N, C-alpha and C positions, 0 to 999 in steps of 0.2 A: 383559311379560318378567318370569320367574322370578328369585328370588334365585341360583339356580345359573347360568343365562344371565347375570345382571349379572357375577357372579363370573368366569365364563369370559371375559365381555368385557374385564373390568378385567385381567386376567392376560395377554389377547391384546394389549392396548396396553401394558402394562408390558415385554411380552417385546419388542414394535416398538419402544419407545424405547430400551431397551438394544441392539437391533440398530443403529437409527441413530447413537446414540450411539458405539457402537464403531467404526462407519464414519467418524464424523467425526474421533475422535480418532487414528485411522489416519491420516487426509488431514493433521491437524494436525502428527502426528509427521513424516510425509515432507516437508511445507513447512518446517518448522522445521530439517531436517537439510539441505534444499538451499538454505537463506537463512542457514545457518551461525548458528542460534539455540539458546541452550541449554535444557536439558530444563525448568528452572524457569518460563521464559516458556512453553513448551508446556503447562504445568501450568496457568498462569493463563488460557491461551488455553482449554483445554478448558472451564474454568468458565464463560466466557462463551459457548462453544458450547451449555452445557447450558440457561443462561439464556434465550439466543436461541431455542434449538428449543422450549422449554415454552411462550414466549409465542407462538412461530409457530403452534403446535396451538392454544393457548389463544382466540387473535383470530380466526383464520379456519375453525376447526373443522375443519382436514383438515391433513396433513403437509407440503403445500408451503406453505401459507399465505401465497401471494403471490410467493414467491420465485423460481418458474419452474422449468424444468428443472435438473438438477443442484444443487437446492439445498441437500444436504448439503455438496457441495463448496464452493457460495458461501459458507455460513454458516462453514465450517471456515475459511476463508481470510479471512474478515472478522474471525472470532476472533483469528488470528494478527495481522493488522493492528492491530486495537484493542490487544492486549496490547503490540505494538512501541510504538504511539503514547503509551501510559499509562507505557511506560519509554522513551521517545526518547532520554533522555540517554547509554543505555548500549547500547540495541539499535533505534536509528532505521531503518526500512526504509519507503521510500516507498508509496504507494498503487500506481502503475505497476509497479514492482517486484515486489509482492505479486502483484497481479491476472495479470501476464503469466507469474508463476512457477507459479501455480495454472491459467492456461489460458483466463484470462476478458479480456475486453475493458474497458480501464479505465473506460471510460462506464458499462458495464453493470454492473461490480462496485461501482461507488462508490455505488450506490444501495442495494446490499445491505450496504454498510458503514455507512452512515448510518443505516439500519435497524436495525441491531445496536446502533449508540450508542446511539440513542433507548432501545431496549429495556433495554440495560444501565444506563442511567441514570449514565453514565460522563462526567465532565468531562476533555475531552482539550484541551489548548492548540491553537490555530491553527498550521500548520506553515509555517515560514519558509523562504525561499529558501535561507539560510546551513545550514539543516539537510541539504540534498540534496548539498552541495558534497563533504564528506569521503568520502562513500559513491560519489559519481561518479568523484572521482579515484583512489580505491581499486580500482573495477572497471578503470580504465584502465591501472594499474599504474603511476600516475606519482607522482613523489616529493612530499615534503612541501612544496617550494617551490611547488609550481605550485598546490597547495591554499590555500597562504598567499597566492598571487597574485591568484587567483580571489576570495577574501573581500574582499581589498583591492578589486579591481574592482567588486564587488558592492555594497560601501558606497557607491559612486559611481553606482548605477544607480537612486537613491531617486526620479527623474522617471517612471520607466517603469512607472507604475501600471496601464497597460492589459494588463501582462504578467502571467501567473499566477506564482507563486514557482518552480516548476520548470522554467519556460522560462527565467527570469531566471537560475538556476543552471547550467542547461545552457550558456547563451550565456556566463557568467563564465567556466564551465571550458574553453569553446571557446577564448574571446580569451586567456585565461591560457597556455594550451598553445601557441598561436601566437605569442605575445609570449617564450615560451622557446623560441622554435626548434624546436619541435617538428613536424617536416615529416610524420609519419606520420598525424597526427590531420587529420580533416576532418570536415564536417559529417554525414555518412551514420554515423560511428562513433559521434558524440554521439547521433543520432538513436536509433540501435541500444542505447545504455546507458540512456537518459533516457525515450524514447517521445514525445520533442518534435520534430514534423515539421522538415525541412530549410529549408522557407517560412518558418516561424516564427522559427527562427535566422536566417535571413536578413534578415527584416523587422525584427528586434530588433536586428541590427547596423548597420542601414541608419538606424534610428532614434537609434541611441546615436552614430552619425557624425554625423548631421544637428545633434545636440546638442553635437556636439564633446566628448562623454566618451571615446570611442575613436577611433583613428586609422583 
């Protein structure tokens, strides 16, 4: 391959990188708008996107780099979630929420997210159940009193280690709403806003009653 051919190939790769980056940036902007996140967080997410995309090409020698179909969309969504997790005190968004907003199944999306975390070398704190509660209550349009009650209930759930943080948060909000005599709330509504199945909510409530934590 001559010098001119090498330069042409390099120019093609650069042009393709710019095109894919532009696509990713657009996806990030759309997600941030839908999730009500500020432009500053979107800018941070774009930085993670570039890191992920460069490493993706470098490791695999191909554009998809093991991310599979819709890899630009997955990388963009993972970048938004990572930016949220780094700034969780201000802009917490759960994995399920970002995945569903981007149109991906949480289990499938989780692999993409952890892949980006490893690539970016960012240290993110583990998610706690209490982090999900204010966001859930807000999405349901409930008052602060239910949020406070859900957090109180959650503090008494320490023995339920077999349930994931998101499941415990969903159960706490459900029980708090019921205790507040909110007749409109049901398990299907909690499932819709949390992604936790009705059977998991039922099972957790049963275990909590057996442990005499809730009535």
